[in-house]
C-alpha positions in Angstrom: -165.9 -48.0 -71.9 -168.0 -47.2 -74.9 -171.8 -46.8 -74.5 -174.0 -47.6 -77.5 -177.7 -46.4 -77.6 -179.8 -49.3 -78.8 -183.0 -48.3 -80.6 -185.9 -50.6 -81.3 -186.1 -51.2 -85.1 -189.9 -51.2 -85.0 -191.0 -48.3 -82.8 -187.6 -46.5 -82.6 -187.7 -46.1 -78.8 -184.5 -46.1 -76.7 -186.4 -48.0 -73.9 -184.5 -51.2 -74.6 -182.9 -53.8 -72.3 -180.6 -56.7 -72.9 -182.5 -60.0 -73.1 -180.1 -62.9 -73.2 -178.1 -64.3 -76.1 -178.8 -66.4 -79.2 -177.3 -69.9 -79.5 -174.6 -68.4 -81.8 -173.7 -65.9 -79.1 -175.4 -62.8 -80.6 -176.9 -60.4 -78.0 -180.7 -60.2 -77.9 -182.6 -57.1 -76.9 -186.2 -56.5 -75.7 -188.2 -53.4 -76.3 -190.0 -52.2 -73.2 -192.6 -50.1 -75.1 -196.0 -51.9 -74.4 -197.4 -50.7 -77.8 -194.5 -52.1 -79.8 -195.3 -54.9 -82.3 -191.8 -56.3 -82.2 -190.7 -57.2 -78.7 -187.3 -59.1 -79.1 -184.7 -58.2 -81.7 -181.0 -58.4 -82.6 -178.8 -55.6 -83.7 -177.1 -57.7 -86.4 -178.8 -60.5 -88.2 -175.9 -62.6 -89.6 -176.5 -64.8 -92.6 -179.8 -63.2 -93.6 -178.5 -60.2 -95.4 -179.1 -61.4 -98.9 -182.3 -63.5 -98.4 -184.6 -61.4 -100.5 -182.0 -60.9 -103.2 -181.4 -64.6 -103.4 -185.2 -65.3 -103.6 -185.5 -62.7 -106.4 -182.6 -64.3 -108.4 -184.1 -67.8 -107.9 -187.5 -66.6 -109.2 -185.9 -64.9 -112.2 -184.0 -68.1 -113.1 -187.2 -70.1 -112.6 -189.1 -67.8 -115.0 -186.3 -68.3 -117.6 -186.7 -72.1 -117.3 -183.7 -73.1 -115.2 -184.0 -76.2 -113.1 -183.7 -76.3 -109.3 -180.3 -78.0 -109.2 -178.9 -75.8 -111.9 -180.2 -72.7 -110.1 -178.6 -73.9 -106.8 -175.3 -74.6 -108.5 -175.1 -71.3 -110.3 -176.1 -69.2 -107.4 -174.1 -71.1 -104.8 -177.3 -71.7 -102.8 -178.5 -74.7 -100.9 -180.8 -76.9 -103.1 -183.3 -77.0 -100.2 -183.6 -73.2 -100.2 -184.3 -73.3 -104.0 -187.0 -75.9 -103.5 -188.6 -73.8 -100.7 -188.8 -70.8 -103.1 -190.2 -73.1 -105.8 -192.8 -74.4 -103.4 -193.9 -70.8 -102.5 -194.2 -70.0 -106.2 -196.5 -73.0 -106.8 -198.8 -71.7 -104.1 -199.3 -68.5 -106.0 -199.4 -69.8 -109.5 -202.7 -69.9 -111.4 -203.9 -71.9 -114.3 -207.5 -72.1 -115.7 -207.6 -75.8 -115.1 -207.2 -75.1 -111.3 -210.5 -73.2 -111.0 -213.3 -74.7 -109.0 -216.1 -76.5 -111.0 -218.7 -74.0 -109.8 -216.9 -71.2 -111.5 -216.9 -73.1 -114.8 -220.7 -73.6 -114.3 -221.3 -69.9 -113.8 -219.3 -69.2 -117.0 -221.4 -71.7 -118.9 -224.7 -70.0 -117.9 -223.7 -66.7 -119.6 
């Protein structure tokens, strides 16, 4: 029988115990270090390996003017994922017309 030392990805301690399974059958682990910020974790996160890369590609295509459906088709992504990234982008976008009226009044007093 093989023994694998499981290390917490946050605090790097070996004081880890099994903590049940995910609905997909993946083993969950719990860090027993009381100061650790991340208590429960998995060794392998399936299906999440290219999330940041996909977001980066969606943002690049949005900056070059591609539409959401076109982006989803070209990247082979779900259209809902593309719309979620677009929604996040609109939260951080800025335009002078979006400034509060009090700010415009301060500028006018100069």
